[in-house]
TIMI-2910 file (N, C-alpha, C, CB; in pm, 1 decimal, decimal comma, always signed):
<rs>
+----------+----------+----------+----------+----------+----------+----------+----------+----------+----------+----------+----------+------+
!      n_x !      n_y !      n_z !     ca_x !     ca_y !     ca_z !      c_x !      c_y !      c_z !     cb_x !     cb_y !     cb_z ! resn !
+----------+----------+----------+----------+----------+----------+----------+----------+----------+----------+----------+----------+------+
!    +83,2 !   -119,7 !     +0,0 !     +0,0 !     +0,1 !     +0,1 !    +87,0 !   +124,9 !     +0,0 !    -94,2 !     +0,7 !   +121,3 !  Met !
!   +209,9 !   +115,3 !    +42,6 !   +296,4 !   +232,8 !    +47,1 !   +342,4 !   +275,0 !    -92,0 !   +417,0 !   +205,5 !   +135,1 !  Arg !
!   +363,7 !   +179,2 !   -180,3 !   +414,2 !   +213,5 !   -312,9 !   +317,8 !   +305,8 !   -388,6 !   +438,9 !    +86,3 !   -393,8 !  Lys !
!   +186,4 !   +275,1 !   -394,4 !    +95,7 !   +368,6 !   -460,0 !    +92,4 !   +504,7 !   -392,1 !    -43,1 !   +310,8 !   -463,8 !  Pro !
!   +105,4 !   +505,9 !   -259,9 !   +103,0 !   +632,7 !   -187,3 !   +222,6 !   +719,3 !   -224,7 !   +101,2 !   +607,8 !    -36,3 !  Ala !
!   +340,9 !   +657,3 !   -235,1 !   +459,4 !   +734,3 !   -273,4 !   +447,2 !   +787,6 !   -415,5 !   +585,2 !   +648,3 !   -260,5 !  Lys !
!   +395,4 !   +704,2 !   -504,6 !   +377,8 !   +748,4 !   -642,8 !   +277,0 !   +862,3 !   -649,4 !   +332,2 !   +631,5 !   -731,8 !  Ala !
!   +174,0 !   +854,0 !   -566,5 !    +70,2 !   +957,8 !   -566,1 !   +126,9 !  +1091,5 !   -519,0 !    -47,5 !   +915,8 !   -476,2 !  Gln !
!   +225,0 !  +1089,3 !   -429,9 !   +283,4 !  +1213,3 !   -379,9 !   +358,0 !  +1289,6 !   -489,1 !   +377,4 !  +1183,5 !   -264,6 !  Leu !
!   +411,5 !  +1220,0 !   -587,0 !   +487,8 !  +1285,2 !   -693,7 !   +397,3 !  +1346,0 !   -800,2 !   +582,7 !  +1185,8 !   -758,1 !  Gln !
!   +278,1 !  +1295,1 !   -814,5 !   +191,7 !  +1337,9 !   -924,9 !   +138,9 !  +1480,9 !   -913,2 !    +76,3 !  +1245,1 !   -935,1 !  Arg !
!   +103,6 !  +1529,7 !   -794,1 !    +58,4 !  +1669,2 !   -789,1 !   +164,0 !  +1768,4 !   -838,1 !    +18,4 !  +1704,7 !   -647,8 !  Pro !
!   +291,0 !  +1741,8 !   -808,3 !   +393,8 !  +1834,8 !   -855,6 !   +401,2 !  +1832,2 !  -1008,0 !   +531,5 !  +1799,7 !   -794,6 !  Ser !
!   +378,8 !  +1715,9 !  -1067,9 !   +376,8 !  +1707,4 !  -1214,3 !   +261,1 !  +1789,2 !  -1269,5 !   +365,9 !  +1560,3 !  -1261,0 !  Thr !
!   +145,2 !  +1778,2 !  -1206,8 !    +29,0 !  +1855,9 !  -1252,7 !    +50,7 !  +2005,3 !  -1231,3 !    -98,5 !  +1810,5 !  -1179,3 !  Leu !
!   +116,3 !  +2042,0 !  -1119,8 !   +143,3 !  +2184,1 !  -1095,0 !   +240,4 !  +2240,6 !  -1199,1 !   +200,6 !  +2203,8 !   -953,0 !  His !
!   +339,1 !  +2161,8 !  -1238,6 !   +431,4 !  +2207,9 !  -1341,3 !   +359,6 !  +2226,8 !  -1474,5 !   +547,1 !  +2109,1 !  -1357,1 !  Gln !
!   +262,2 !  +2142,8 !  -1501,5 !   +187,9 !  +2153,2 !  -1626,8 !    +99,2 !  +2277,7 !  -1628,7 !   +102,9 !  +2027,8 !  -1648,5 !  Ala !
!    +64,3 !  +2330,1 !  -1510,2 !    -21,3 !  +2448,2 !  -1503,9 !    +52,5 !  +2575,9 !  -1543,7 !    -77,9 !  +2463,5 !  -1364,3 !  Met !
!   +183,8 !  +2575,7 !  -1527,7 !   +261,7 !  +2694,8 !  -1561,9 !   +265,9 !  +2706,4 !  -1713,9 !   +407,0 !  +2688,1 !  -1501,6 !  Val !
!   +216,6 !  +2815,9 !  -1764,6 !   +214,2 !  +2833,3 !  -1909,3 !   +219,7 !  +2981,5 !  -1942,9 !    +88,3 !  +2768,2 !  -1970,6 !  His !
!   +243,5 !  +3007,5 !  -2065,5 !   +246,7 !  +3146,9 !  -2109,6 !   +107,5 !  +3186,0 !  -2155,5 !   +351,0 !  +3168,5 !  -2223,6 !  Glu !
!    +97,8 !  +3262,6 !  -2261,1 !    -30,0 !  +3312,4 !  -2307,5 !   -122,3 !  +3200,8 !  -2355,6 !     -8,6 !  +3412,0 !  -2417,8 !  Asn !
!    -69,5 !  +3102,7 !  -2424,1 !   -149,5 !  +2991,4 !  -2473,1 !    -90,4 !  +2860,4 !  -2424,1 !   -157,8 !  +2993,1 !  -2626,9 !  Glu !
!   -173,7 !  +2761,8 !  -2410,7 !   -128,9 !  +2631,1 !  -2363,0 !    -57,3 !  +2556,7 !  -2475,0 !   -248,0 !  +2547,8 !  -2310,5 !  Arg !
!    +54,7 !  +2496,1 !  -2442,2 !   +126,9 !  +2418,5 !  -2542,6 !    +77,6 !  +2274,2 !  -2540,9 !   +279,8 !  +2424,4 !  -2517,5 !  Ser !
!   +105,2 !  +2203,5 !  -2646,5 !    +66,9 !  +2063,3 !  -2654,6 !   +139,7 !  +1977,4 !  -2553,5 !    +92,4 !  +2010,8 !  -2792,7 !  Gly !
!   +258,6 !  +2018,8 !  -2513,9 !   +336,6 !  +1941,3 !  -2416,9 !   +267,6 !  +1937,7 !  -2280,4 !   +477,9 !  +2000,2 !  -2402,9 !  Ala !
!   +212,0 !  +2050,5 !  -2237,7 !   +146,5 !  +2052,1 !  -2106,1 !    +17,8 !  +1971,4 !  -2108,7 !   +117,0 !  +2196,4 !  -2062,1 !  Thr !
!    -55,6 !  +1977,2 !  -2217,7 !   -177,1 !  +1895,3 !  -2228,4 !   -141,1 !  +1747,4 !  -2219,5 !   -252,1 !  +1924,6 !  -2361,1 !  Trp !
!    -36,6 !  +1708,4 !  -2289,3 !     +6,5 !  +1568,5 !  -2287,8 !    +48,0 !  +1527,8 !  -2147,1 !   +122,8 !  +1546,1 !  -2386,6 !  Thr !
!   +123,0 !  +1612,4 !  -2080,4 !   +168,1 !  +1583,6 !  -1944,2 !    +49,1 !  +1566,4 !  -1849,7 !   +260,4 !  +1695,7 !  -1893,5 !  Leu !
!    -48,5 !  +1655,0 !  -1861,6 !   -166,5 !  +1646,3 !  -1776,4 !   -243,5 !  +1517,3 !  -1801,5 !   -257,2 !  +1766,5 !  -1799,1 !  Glu !
!   -265,2 !  +1485,1 !  -1927,3 !   -347,4 !  +1368,8 !  -1959,3 !   -273,8 !  +1237,3 !  -1939,0 !   -395,7 !  +1377,9 !  -2101,3 !  Trp !
!   -142,2 !  +1239,1 !  -1926,3 !    -69,2 !  +1118,9 !  -1889,2 !    -71,6 !  +1098,5 !  -1738,1 !    +75,1 !  +1126,5 !  -1939,4 !  Leu !
!    -80,3 !  +1207,1 !  -1664,0 !    -73,4 !  +1201,4 !  -1518,0 !   -210,1 !  +1183,6 !  -1453,2 !     -8,5 !  +1326,6 !  -1464,9 !  Thr !
!   -310,1 !  +1254,7 !  -1500,9 !   -441,6 !  +1256,5 !  -1436,4 !   -506,7 !  +1118,4 !  -1423,9 !   -533,2 !  +1347,1 !  -1512,9 !  Leu !
!   -508,4 !  +1034,6 !  -1527,2 !   -570,1 !   +902,0 !  -1509,3 !   -502,8 !   +819,5 !  -1400,2 !   -565,8 !   +825,0 !  -1639,8 !  Pro !
!   -371,4 !   +831,4 !  -1386,2 !   -300,8 !   +758,4 !  -1280,7 !   -342,8 !   +808,0 !  -1143,1 !   -148,9 !   +772,7 !  -1297,8 !  Lys !
!   -361,2 !   +938,6 !  -1131,0 !   -405,7 !   +996,1 !  -1003,5 !   -544,2 !   +941,8 !   -968,4 !   -408,2 !  +1151,9 !  -1010,6 !  Val !
!   -634,0 !   +940,4 !  -1065,1 !   -770,9 !   +894,3 !  -1040,8 !   -771,9 !   +745,0 !  -1005,5 !   -859,7 !   +920,8 !  -1164,8 !  Val !
!   -698,0 !   +663,2 !  -1079,1 !   -694,0 !   +519,9 !  -1051,4 !   -634,1 !   +489,5 !   -914,5 !   -614,8 !   +448,6 !  -1159,0 !  Leu !
!   -526,6 !   +556,9 !   -879,9 !   -462,8 !   +533,6 !   -750,1 !   -552,7 !   +578,8 !   -635,9 !   -328,2 !   +606,4 !   -742,7 !  Thr !
!   -620,1 !   +690,7 !   -653,1 !   -712,3 !   +740,2 !   -550,7 !   -828,0 !   +642,8 !   -533,1 !   -765,2 !   +880,6 !   -587,8 !  Thr !
!   -883,6 !   +594,7 !   -643,5 !   -992,9 !   +497,8 !   -636,5 !   -950,8 !   +368,6 !   -567,6 !  -1044,1 !   +467,1 !   -775,8 !  Gly !
!   -831,4 !   +319,8 !   -600,0 !   -781,7 !   +197,0 !   -536,4 !   -761,6 !   +218,8 !   -386,6 !   -649,0 !   +151,5 !   -601,9 !  Ala !
!   -710,3 !   +334,7 !   -348,8 !   -689,5 !   +364,8 !   -206,8 !   -822,6 !   +372,4 !   -132,8 !   -612,3 !   +496,9 !   -190,3 !  Ser !
!   -922,8 !   +432,5 !   -194,9 !  -1055,0 !   +439,8 !   -132,6 !  -1116,9 !   +300,6 !   -117,8 !  -1147,8 !   +530,2 !   -215,0 !  Leu !
!  -1101,1 !   +217,1 !   -219,9 !  -1154,0 !    +80,6 !   -213,8 !  -1087,4 !     +1,6 !   -100,8 !  -1133,1 !     +8,5 !   -348,9 !  Arg !
!   -955,4 !    +11,1 !    -89,6 !   -884,2 !    -59,3 !    +16,9 !   -922,3 !     -6,0 !   +154,8 !   -733,5 !    -47,1 !     -3,5 !  Leu !
!   -940,2 !   +124,7 !   +164,5 !   -981,9 !   +184,1 !   +291,6 !  -1120,4 !   +137,6 !   +331,9 !   -979,2 !   +335,7 !   +282,7 !  Gly !
!  -1211,7 !   +126,8 !   +236,1 !  -1346,1 !    +78,6 !   +264,1 !  -1343,6 !    -67,3 !   +308,5 !  -1435,1 !    +95,0 !   +141,0 !  Leu !
!  -1261,4 !   -149,0 !   +242,9 !  -1247,6 !   -288,6 !   +284,6 !  -1194,9 !   -298,1 !   +427,4 !  -1154,4 !   -364,0 !   +189,0 !  Gln !
!  -1100,0 !   -213,6 !   +460,2 !  -1043,5 !   -213,3 !   +595,1 !  -1149,5 !   -176,0 !   +698,3 !   -925,0 !   -116,1 !   +603,5 !  Leu !
!  -1227,7 !    -74,3 !   +668,3 !  -1333,0 !    -31,4 !   +760,7 !  -1437,3 !   -140,4 !   +778,5 !  -1399,7 !    +97,1 !   +710,4 !  Ile !
!  -1473,3 !   -209,1 !   +670,1 !  -1574,4 !   -314,5 !   +677,4 !  -1525,8 !   -434,6 !   +759,1 !  -1613,1 !   -359,5 !   +536,8 !  Gln !
!  -1396,3 !   -455,7 !   +767,1 !  -1341,6 !   -569,4 !   +841,4 !  -1315,7 !   -536,4 !   +988,3 !  -1212,9 !   -616,3 !   +776,7 !  Gln !
!  -1330,6 !   -411,2 !  +1025,1 !  -1305,8 !   -372,9 !  +1164,2 !  -1416,8 !   -428,1 !  +1253,4 !  -1296,3 !   -218,4 !  +1178,1 !  Met !
!  -1378,2 !   -463,7 !  +1373,9 !  -1474,7 !   -512,6 !  +1471,9 !  -1467,3 !   -423,3 !  +1595,8 !  -1447,3 !   -662,6 !  +1508,7 !  Gln !
!  -1583,5 !   -386,6 !  +1643,8 !  -1591,6 !   -300,1 !  +1762,2 !  -1596,4 !   -387,5 !  +1886,0 !  -1716,3 !   -206,1 !  +1756,0 !  Val !
!  -1513,8 !   -354,4 !  +1983,2 !  -1516,3 !   -425,6 !  +2112,1 !  -1609,9 !   -349,4 !  +2205,6 !  -1371,2 !   -438,2 !  +2174,8 !  Ala !
!  -1728,6 !   -402,7 !  +2231,9 !  -1828,6 !   -328,2 !  +2311,1 !  -1786,2 !   -304,6 !  +2455,5 !  -1960,2 !   -402,3 !  +2310,2 !  Pro !
!  -1692,3 !   -380,7 !  +2508,1 !  -1651,6 !   -361,8 !  +2647,6 !  -1556,7 !   -244,8 !  +2665,7 !  -1586,6 !   -487,3 !  +2699,7 !  Thr !
!  -1508,8 !   -189,1 !  +2559,3 !  -1413,7 !    -76,5 !  +2572,2 !  -1484,8 !    +51,0 !  +2574,8 !  -1313,3 !    -74,8 !  +2460,8 !  Arg !
+----------+----------+----------+----------+----------+----------+----------+----------+----------+----------+----------+----------+------+
</rs>
């Protein structure tokens, strides 16, 4: 679970670099954004799914 988290930490900086542009957007920044964004969405979805599975497997100890 740590590997996707580390990869996810690097992606926002890539997206932030793609936001820097001059008067018009270049094709390079569009390509960079569209290569990065799907990975961000997939990793976030996988993390949410794993978190939900973890929550569903938790057991409450009523005596505590």
